[in-house]
TORKOL-4160 file (C-alpha; in steps of 0.2 Angstrom, whole numbers, padded with zeros to 4 digits, m for minus):
316
<pt num="1" X="0678" Y="0497" Z="0585"/>
<pt num="2" X="0675" Y="0512" Z="0573"/>
<pt num="3" X="0657" Y="0517" Z="0571"/>
<pt num="4" X="0652" Y="0513" Z="0553"/>
<pt num="5" X="0647" Y="0527" Z="0542"/>
<pt num="6" X="0628" Y="0528" Z="0539"/>
<pt num="7" X="0624" Y="0523" Z="0521"/>
<pt num="8" X="0607" Y="0525" Z="0512"/>
<pt num="9" X="0605" Y="0509" Z="0500"/>
<pt num="10" X="0592" Y="0519" Z="0489"/>
<pt num="11" X="0607" Y="0530" Z="0484"/>
<pt num="12" X="0619" Y="0517" Z="0480"/>
<pt num="13" X="0620" Y="0513" Z="0462"/>
<pt num="14" X="0631" Y="0499" Z="0464"/>
<pt num="15" X="0625" Y="0482" Z="0459"/>
<pt num="16" X="0634" Y="0473" Z="0473"/>
<pt num="17" X="0620" Y="0475" Z="0485"/>
<pt num="18" X="0608" Y="0467" Z="0474"/>
<pt num="19" X="0618" Y="0454" Z="0467"/>
<pt num="20" X="0616" Y="0435" Z="0469"/>
<pt num="21" X="0627" Y="0428" Z="0482"/>
<pt num="22" X="0643" Y="0422" Z="0474"/>
<pt num="23" X="0642" Y="0405" Z="0482"/>
<pt num="24" X="0627" Y="0394" Z="0487"/>
<pt num="25" X="0631" Y="0384" Z="0502"/>
<pt num="26" X="0628" Y="0365" Z="0501"/>
<pt num="27" X="0621" Y="0356" Z="0516"/>
<pt num="28" X="0606" Y="0355" Z="0528"/>
<pt num="29" X="0594" Y="0369" Z="0527"/>
<pt num="30" X="0584" Y="0375" Z="0542"/>
<pt num="31" X="0566" Y="0380" Z="0543"/>
<pt num="32" X="0566" Y="0400" Z="0542"/>
<pt num="33" X="0556" Y="0402" Z="0558"/>
<pt num="34" X="0568" Y="0391" Z="0568"/>
<pt num="35" X="0584" Y="0399" Z="0561"/>
<pt num="36" X="0577" Y="0417" Z="0564"/>
<pt num="37" X="0573" Y="0412" Z="0582"/>
<pt num="38" X="0590" Y="0406" Z="0584"/>
<pt num="39" X="0598" Y="0421" Z="0577"/>
<pt num="40" X="0587" Y="0434" Z="0584"/>
<pt num="41" X="0587" Y="0425" Z="0602"/>
<pt num="42" X="0569" Y="0428" Z="0605"/>
<pt num="43" X="0551" Y="0422" Z="0598"/>
<pt num="44" X="0540" Y="0432" Z="0586"/>
<pt num="45" X="0527" Y="0443" Z="0594"/>
<pt num="46" X="0515" Y="0435" Z="0581"/>
<pt num="47" X="0516" Y="0421" Z="0568"/>
<pt num="48" X="0503" Y="0413" Z="0557"/>
<pt num="49" X="0508" Y="0399" Z="0545"/>
<pt num="50" X="0499" Y="0390" Z="0530"/>
<pt num="51" X="0508" Y="0374" Z="0524"/>
<pt num="52" X="0501" Y="0377" Z="0507"/>
<pt num="53" X="0509" Y="0394" Z="0504"/>
<pt num="54" X="0520" Y="0401" Z="0518"/>
<pt num="55" X="0521" Y="0410" Z="0534"/>
<pt num="56" X="0521" Y="0428" Z="0540"/>
<pt num="57" X="0529" Y="0433" Z="0557"/>
<pt num="58" X="0531" Y="0450" Z="0566"/>
<pt num="59" X="0546" Y="0452" Z="0577"/>
<pt num="60" X="0554" Y="0463" Z="0589"/>
<pt num="61" X="0573" Y="0459" Z="0592"/>
<pt num="62" X="0588" Y="0468" Z="0600"/>
<pt num="63" X="0605" Y="0470" Z="0592"/>
<pt num="64" X="0611" Y="0457" Z="0581"/>
<pt num="65" X="0629" Y="0451" Z="0576"/>
<pt num="66" X="0628" Y="0434" Z="0569"/>
<pt num="67" X="0628" Y="0423" Z="0553"/>
<pt num="68" X="0612" Y="0418" Z="0546"/>
<pt num="69" X="0613" Y="0400" Z="0540"/>
<pt num="70" X="0605" Y="0392" Z="0524"/>
<pt num="71" X="0586" Y="0391" Z="0526"/>
<pt num="72" X="0573" Y="0381" Z="0517"/>
<pt num="73" X="0563" Y="0396" Z="0511"/>
<pt num="74" X="0565" Y="0413" Z="0504"/>
<pt num="75" X="0564" Y="0426" Z="0518"/>
<pt num="76" X="0557" Y="0443" Z="0513"/>
<pt num="77" X="0556" Y="0457" Z="0526"/>
<pt num="78" X="0551" Y="0475" Z="0529"/>
<pt num="79" X="0551" Y="0487" Z="0543"/>
<pt num="80" X="0536" Y="0495" Z="0551"/>
<pt num="81" X="0543" Y="0511" Z="0558"/>
<pt num="82" X="0560" Y="0520" Z="0563"/>
<pt num="83" X="0577" Y="0520" Z="0554"/>
<pt num="84" X="0590" Y="0507" Z="0558"/>
<pt num="85" X="0606" Y="0503" Z="0549"/>
<pt num="86" X="0609" Y="0486" Z="0542"/>
<pt num="87" X="0626" Y="0479" Z="0538"/>
<pt num="88" X="0626" Y="0462" Z="0528"/>
<pt num="89" X="0642" Y="0452" Z="0521"/>
<pt num="90" X="0639" Y="0438" Z="0509"/>
<pt num="91" X="0656" Y="0430" Z="0504"/>
<pt num="92" X="0667" Y="0445" Z="0499"/>
<pt num="93" X="0651" Y="0456" Z="0495"/>
<pt num="94" X="0647" Y="0469" Z="0508"/>
<pt num="95" X="0631" Y="0478" Z="0508"/>
<pt num="96" X="0625" Y="0493" Z="0520"/>
<pt num="97" X="0608" Y="0500" Z="0519"/>
<pt num="98" X="0595" Y="0509" Z="0530"/>
<pt num="99" X="0580" Y="0499" Z="0536"/>
<pt num="100" X="0564" Y="0510" Z="0536"/>
<pt num="101" X="0546" Y="0510" Z="0529"/>
<pt num="102" X="0546" Y="0507" Z="0510"/>
<pt num="103" X="0561" Y="0496" Z="0508"/>
<pt num="104" X="0562" Y="0477" Z="0509"/>
<pt num="105" X="0577" Y="0465" Z="0512"/>
<pt num="106" X="0577" Y="0447" Z="0504"/>
<pt num="107" X="0587" Y="0432" Z="0509"/>
<pt num="108" X="0586" Y="0419" Z="0495"/>
<pt num="109" X="0583" Y="0401" Z="0501"/>
<pt num="110" X="0600" Y="0392" Z="0504"/>
<pt num="111" X="0611" Y="0408" Z="0505"/>
<pt num="112" X="0621" Y="0413" Z="0520"/>
<pt num="113" X="0627" Y="0430" Z="0526"/>
<pt num="114" X="0634" Y="0439" Z="0541"/>
<pt num="115" X="0623" Y="0452" Z="0549"/>
<pt num="116" X="0626" Y="0467" Z="0560"/>
<pt num="117" X="0612" Y="0477" Z="0567"/>
<pt num="118" X="0617" Y="0489" Z="0581"/>
<pt num="119" X="0600" Y="0493" Z="0589"/>
<pt num="120" X="0583" Y="0485" Z="0593"/>
<pt num="121" X="0571" Y="0485" Z="0579"/>
<pt num="122" X="0554" Y="0478" Z="0573"/>
<pt num="123" X="0552" Y="0468" Z="0557"/>
<pt num="124" X="0538" Y="0459" Z="0547"/>
<pt num="125" X="0544" Y="0443" Z="0538"/>
<pt num="126" X="0537" Y="0432" Z="0525"/>
<pt num="127" X="0544" Y="0414" Z="0524"/>
<pt num="128" X="0540" Y="0409" Z="0506"/>
<pt num="129" X="0543" Y="0392" Z="0499"/>
<pt num="130" X="0551" Y="0390" Z="0482"/>
<pt num="131" X="0537" Y="0379" Z="0477"/>
<pt num="132" X="0525" Y="0393" Z="0480"/>
<pt num="133" X="0535" Y="0404" Z="0468"/>
<pt num="134" X="0534" Y="0390" Z="0455"/>
<pt num="135" X="0515" Y="0387" Z="0457"/>
<pt num="136" X="0512" Y="0405" Z="0455"/>
<pt num="137" X="0523" Y="0407" Z="0440"/>
<pt num="138" X="0514" Y="0392" Z="0432"/>
<pt num="139" X="0496" Y="0398" Z="0436"/>
<pt num="140" X="0501" Y="0415" Z="0429"/>
<pt num="141" X="0508" Y="0407" Z="0413"/>
<pt num="142" X="0525" Y="0413" Z="0415"/>
<pt num="143" X="0543" Y="0405" Z="0414"/>
<pt num="144" X="0548" Y="0395" Z="0429"/>
<pt num="145" X="0556" Y="0407" Z="0441"/>
<pt num="146" X="0575" Y="0407" Z="0445"/>
<pt num="147" X="0583" Y="0412" Z="0461"/>
<pt num="148" X="0577" Y="0428" Z="0470"/>
<pt num="149" X="0589" Y="0442" Z="0471"/>
<pt num="150" X="0598" Y="0446" Z="0487"/>
<pt num="151" X="0592" Y="0463" Z="0492"/>
<pt num="152" X="0597" Y="0474" Z="0507"/>
<pt num="153" X="0586" Y="0488" Z="0512"/>
<pt num="154" X="0580" Y="0490" Z="0494"/>
<pt num="155" X="0567" Y="0502" Z="0490"/>
<pt num="156" X="0551" Y="0495" Z="0485"/>
<pt num="157" X="0536" Y="0503" Z="0492"/>
<pt num="158" X="0524" Y="0491" Z="0484"/>
<pt num="159" X="0531" Y="0475" Z="0492"/>
<pt num="160" X="0534" Y="0484" Z="0509"/>
<pt num="161" X="0516" Y="0489" Z="0509"/>
<pt num="162" X="0510" Y="0472" Z="0505"/>
<pt num="163" X="0520" Y="0464" Z="0519"/>
<pt num="164" X="0515" Y="0477" Z="0532"/>
<pt num="165" X="0497" Y="0473" Z="0528"/>
<pt num="166" X="0500" Y="0455" Z="0535"/>
<pt num="167" X="0504" Y="0462" Z="0552"/>
<pt num="168" X="0485" Y="0466" Z="0553"/>
<pt num="169" X="0480" Y="0448" Z="0548"/>
<pt num="170" X="0489" Y="0437" Z="0561"/>
<pt num="171" X="0475" Y="0436" Z="0574"/>
<pt num="172" X="0456" Y="0439" Z="0574"/>
<pt num="173" X="0444" Y="0428" Z="0563"/>
<pt num="174" X="0453" Y="0412" Z="0558"/>
<pt num="175" X="0444" Y="0409" Z="0542"/>
<pt num="176" X="0444" Y="0428" Z="0536"/>
<pt num="177" X="0463" Y="0430" Z="0541"/>
<pt num="178" X="0468" Y="0414" Z="0533"/>
<pt num="179" X="0459" Y="0419" Z="0516"/>
<pt num="180" X="0468" Y="0435" Z="0517"/>
<pt num="181" X="0485" Y="0427" Z="0520"/>
<pt num="182" X="0483" Y="0416" Z="0505"/>
<pt num="183" X="0478" Y="0430" Z="0494"/>
<pt num="184" X="0492" Y="0441" Z="0500"/>
<pt num="185" X="0505" Y="0427" Z="0498"/>
<pt num="186" X="0501" Y="0425" Z="0480"/>
<pt num="187" X="0501" Y="0444" Z="0477"/>
<pt num="188" X="0519" Y="0445" Z="0485"/>
<pt num="189" X="0524" Y="0430" Z="0475"/>
<pt num="190" X="0519" Y="0439" Z="0459"/>
<pt num="191" X="0528" Y="0455" Z="0464"/>
<pt num="192" X="0543" Y="0446" Z="0468"/>
<pt num="193" X="0543" Y="0437" Z="0451"/>
<pt num="194" X="0541" Y="0453" Z="0442"/>
<pt num="195" X="0553" Y="0464" Z="0453"/>
<pt num="196" X="0566" Y="0453" Z="0462"/>
<pt num="197" X="0569" Y="0438" Z="0451"/>
<pt num="198" X="0585" Y="0435" Z="0441"/>
<pt num="199" X="0574" Y="0436" Z="0425"/>
<pt num="200" X="0559" Y="0446" Z="0429"/>
<pt num="201" X="0543" Y="0438" Z="0423"/>
<pt num="202" X="0530" Y="0445" Z="0413"/>
<pt num="203" X="0513" Y="0441" Z="0421"/>
<pt num="204" X="0499" Y="0438" Z="0408"/>
<pt num="205" X="0483" Y="0448" Z="0410"/>
<pt num="206" X="0467" Y="0439" Z="0412"/>
<pt num="207" X="0451" Y="0445" Z="0405"/>
<pt num="208" X="0433" Y="0440" Z="0410"/>
<pt num="209" X="0424" Y="0436" Z="0427"/>
<pt num="210" X="0418" Y="0419" Z="0433"/>
<pt num="211" X="0403" Y="0410" Z="0425"/>
<pt num="212" X="0387" Y="0413" Z="0434"/>
<pt num="213" X="0387" Y="0395" Z="0441"/>
<pt num="214" X="0405" Y="0396" Z="0447"/>
<pt num="215" X="0401" Y="0413" Z="0455"/>
<pt num="216" X="0386" Y="0406" Z="0464"/>
<pt num="217" X="0396" Y="0392" Z="0470"/>
<pt num="218" X="0409" Y="0403" Z="0477"/>
<pt num="219" X="0396" Y="0415" Z="0485"/>
<pt num="220" X="0387" Y="0400" Z="0493"/>
<pt num="221" X="0403" Y="0393" Z="0500"/>
<pt num="222" X="0408" Y="0410" Z="0508"/>
<pt num="223" X="0391" Y="0413" Z="0515"/>
<pt num="224" X="0390" Y="0396" Z="0523"/>
<pt num="225" X="0388" Y="0396" Z="0542"/>
<pt num="226" X="0394" Y="0378" Z="0543"/>
<pt num="227" X="0412" Y="0372" Z="0544"/>
<pt num="228" X="0414" Y="0373" Z="0525"/>
<pt num="229" X="0431" Y="0377" Z="0519"/>
<pt num="230" X="0433" Y="0395" Z="0513"/>
<pt num="231" X="0451" Y="0394" Z="0509"/>
<pt num="232" X="0457" Y="0400" Z="0492"/>
<pt num="233" X="0462" Y="0383" Z="0487"/>
<pt num="234" X="0444" Y="0377" Z="0490"/>
<pt num="235" X="0436" Y="0391" Z="0481"/>
<pt num="236" X="0447" Y="0389" Z="0466"/>
<pt num="237" X="0444" Y="0371" Z="0465"/>
<pt num="238" X="0425" Y="0373" Z="0465"/>
<pt num="239" X="0427" Y="0385" Z="0450"/>
<pt num="240" X="0439" Y="0373" Z="0441"/>
<pt num="241" X="0453" Y="0388" Z="0441"/>
<pt num="242" X="0470" Y="0390" Z="0448"/>
<pt num="243" X="0471" Y="0402" Z="0464"/>
<pt num="244" X="0479" Y="0415" Z="0453"/>
<pt num="245" X="0465" Y="0416" Z="0440"/>
<pt num="246" X="0451" Y="0413" Z="0452"/>
<pt num="247" X="0456" Y="0429" Z="0462"/>
<pt num="248" X="0456" Y="0439" Z="0446"/>
<pt num="249" X="0440" Y="0432" Z="0440"/>
<pt num="250" X="0431" Y="0434" Z="0456"/>
<pt num="251" X="0436" Y="0452" Z="0458"/>
<pt num="252" X="0431" Y="0455" Z="0439"/>
<pt num="253" X="0414" Y="0448" Z="0444"/>
<pt num="254" X="0410" Y="0456" Z="0461"/>
<pt num="255" X="0422" Y="0471" Z="0461"/>
<pt num="256" X="0430" Y="0464" Z="0477"/>
<pt num="257" X="0444" Y="0451" Z="0481"/>
<pt num="258" X="0437" Y="0435" Z="0489"/>
<pt num="259" X="0444" Y="0442" Z="0507"/>
<pt num="260" X="0435" Y="0459" Z="0505"/>
<pt num="261" X="0419" Y="0451" Z="0500"/>
<pt num="262" X="0419" Y="0440" Z="0515"/>
<pt num="263" X="0425" Y="0453" Z="0526"/>
<pt num="264" X="0410" Y="0464" Z="0520"/>
<pt num="265" X="0398" Y="0449" Z="0523"/>
<pt num="266" X="0404" Y="0447" Z="0541"/>
<pt num="267" X="0402" Y="0465" Z="0544"/>
<pt num="268" X="0383" Y="0464" Z="0538"/>
<pt num="269" X="0380" Y="0448" Z="0548"/>
<pt num="270" X="0387" Y="0458" Z="0563"/>
<pt num="271" X="0376" Y="0473" Z="0561"/>
<pt num="272" X="0361" Y="0462" Z="0559"/>
<pt num="273" X="0364" Y="0453" Z="0575"/>
<pt num="274" X="0368" Y="0469" Z="0584"/>
<pt num="275" X="0352" Y="0477" Z="0578"/>
<pt num="276" X="0340" Y="0463" Z="0578"/>
<pt num="277" X="0345" Y="0453" Z="0594"/>
<pt num="278" X="0350" Y="0455" Z="0612"/>
<pt num="279" X="0365" Y="0443" Z="0609"/>
<pt num="280" X="0381" Y="0450" Z="0618"/>
<pt num="281" X="0395" Y="0456" Z="0609"/>
<pt num="282" X="0406" Y="0442" Z="0615"/>
<pt num="283" X="0394" Y="0429" Z="0608"/>
<pt num="284" X="0392" Y="0438" Z="0592"/>
<pt num="285" X="0411" Y="0438" Z="0590"/>
<pt num="286" X="0411" Y="0419" Z="0593"/>
<pt num="287" X="0397" Y="0415" Z="0581"/>
<pt num="288" X="0406" Y="0425" Z="0568"/>
<pt num="289" X="0423" Y="0415" Z="0571"/>
<pt num="290" X="0433" Y="0429" Z="0579"/>
<pt num="291" X="0447" Y="0423" Z="0592"/>
<pt num="292" X="0441" Y="0436" Z="0605"/>
<pt num="293" X="0429" Y="0450" Z="0608"/>
<pt num="294" X="0444" Y="0462" Z="0607"/>
<pt num="295" X="0448" Y="0456" Z="0589"/>
<pt num="296" X="0430" Y="0457" Z="0583"/>
<pt num="297" X="0429" Y="0474" Z="0590"/>
<pt num="298" X="0444" Y="0480" Z="0582"/>
<pt num="299" X="0439" Y="0473" Z="0565"/>
<pt num="300" X="0421" Y="0481" Z="0567"/>
<pt num="301" X="0428" Y="0498" Z="0572"/>
<pt num="302" X="0441" Y="0497" Z="0558"/>
<pt num="303" X="0427" Y="0496" Z="0545"/>
<pt num="304" X="0414" Y="0507" Z="0553"/>
<pt num="305" X="0423" Y="0519" Z="0564"/>
<pt num="306" X="0413" Y="0513" Z="0580"/>
<pt num="307" X="0415" Y="0499" Z="0592"/>
<pt num="308" X="0401" Y="0486" Z="0591"/>
<pt num="309" X="0393" Y="0492" Z="0608"/>
<pt num="310" X="0393" Y="0510" Z="0602"/>
<pt num="311" X="0386" Y="0506" Z="0585"/>
<pt num="312" X="0372" Y="0496" Z="0595"/>
<pt num="313" X="0368" Y="0510" Z="0607"/>
<pt num="314" X="0366" Y="0523" Z="0592"/>
<pt num="315" X="0354" Y="0513" Z="0583"/>
<pt num="316" X="0343" Y="0509" Z="0598"/>
């Protein structure tokens, strides 16, 4: 077999690589995670799913030469590192591109295509239900979304950066990570509607923050040490707003997204416990809802530049 010529999709002015599939197969559609596992012949290194919005998965897989069958959800993916050639054939349309940081690939729900990837690679994927696109479009007061466009290694640093940030929220604090994933899914849905839909949506700007009562309720829920639901859906319901408008109004009122606010609050709790008690780091991690001492230490160091133990020793 002749080695294909490397081709950079960012220099391809042809519309073929970004066209809708010429045919939409009819028949059963598989869950995206199951179809990816079948095609990639492995399991994801990490995966986190939320039935109300979608799922994120981080994979490392070997060379691929197979047909991806129709899936229930849209699959949006990007590449953490390295450079790798992708070859994709949908019907009579062939696309060749280079997978690297800053590009995205989109497999619309229900489509099918032949893939040839000649070396191992890392990839971060979002499995996005069409219902989530419809919900976000409705909350943002836009027209109902059409099908997403088929993209192959398409330059889009914004979507790529958002997707890569999901890789850091697949373990750690369950409540904190779930809230981040909810926000991130909605942000990505907004981005896809504006940049990768057949008829790009014009998202309406929202003005003003939460009412004092709504803000107080949101903060009380986020601060609760009980088993209170701190999901984006619960916060928005308390405020009588959609998830889309709640996030924007909360940030207008506080200067932070709900996830960033909760992360800052958890950091302050951790600092108080490290400074004022003799509780072990592992017990503090458990009290704050982290899955392990390692996950807690990584989150603490990311925000402070020190491990919890080093921070405590320095203060004492």
